[in-house]
C-alpha positions in Angstrom: -21.2 17.7 51.3 -19.4 16.4 48.2 -19.8 13.0 46.8 -16.6 11.2 45.8 -16.1 8.3 43.5 -14.6 5.6 45.7 -13.2 3.5 42.7 -10.8 6.3 41.6 -7.2 7.2 42.6 -6.8 10.5 44.3 -4.4 12.8 46.2 -5.1 12.9 50.0 -3.8 16.5 50.6 -4.9 16.1 54.3 -2.2 13.4 55.0 0.3 14.5 52.6 4.1 14.6 53.1 4.9 16.1 49.7 1.9 16.0 47.4 -0.6 13.4 48.9 0.0 10.9 46.1 1.1 8.0 48.5 -1.6 8.9 51.0 -4.2 8.7 48.3 -3.0 5.4 46.9 -3.0 4.1 50.6 -6.6 5.3 51.0 -7.7 3.8 47.8 -6.1 0.4 48.5 -6.9 0.5 52.2 -3.3 -0.1 53.4 -1.3 2.0 55.9 0.3 5.1 54.5 3.7 4.1 56.0 3.7 0.9 53.8 2.8 2.8 50.5 5.6 5.4 51.3 8.0 2.5 52.0 7.2 1.0 48.6 7.7 4.5 47.0 11.2 5.0 48.6 12.2 1.4 47.4 10.9 2.1 43.8 12.8 5.5 44.0 16.1 3.7 44.8 15.5 1.0 42.2 14.1 3.2 39.4 14.8 6.9 40.2 13.8 8.7 37.1 10.7 6.5 36.4 9.4 7.1 40.0 9.9 10.8 40.0 8.3 11.3 36.9 5.4 9.0 37.7 5.0 10.8 41.0 5.1 14.4 39.4 2.4 13.3 36.8 0.2 11.7 39.4 0.4 14.9 41.6 -0.5 17.0 38.7 -3.3 14.7 37.2 -5.1 13.1 40.2 -7.9 14.9 41.9 -7.6 16.4 45.5 -9.6 15.1 48.4 
C-alpha cells in the first residue's frame, strides 16, 4: 500500500476526463469534480492561452494517483 502526501496537488487519473488535473484539484480541496471542471471552463473562456498552458504544465508536473 502506497502512502501519499495529503497536502500536495496531484492528478487523479481514475476520475479523469482529459488528464485528471481538475479531479486532482477537486480531491485536494474536497470539492465536487463538476464544480472544479466548471471553473476550469469559465477560466478557459476568459483566459484561453493561460488556462491551456497552466493545464498542460500541471498535467506534466503533478504526480499521479
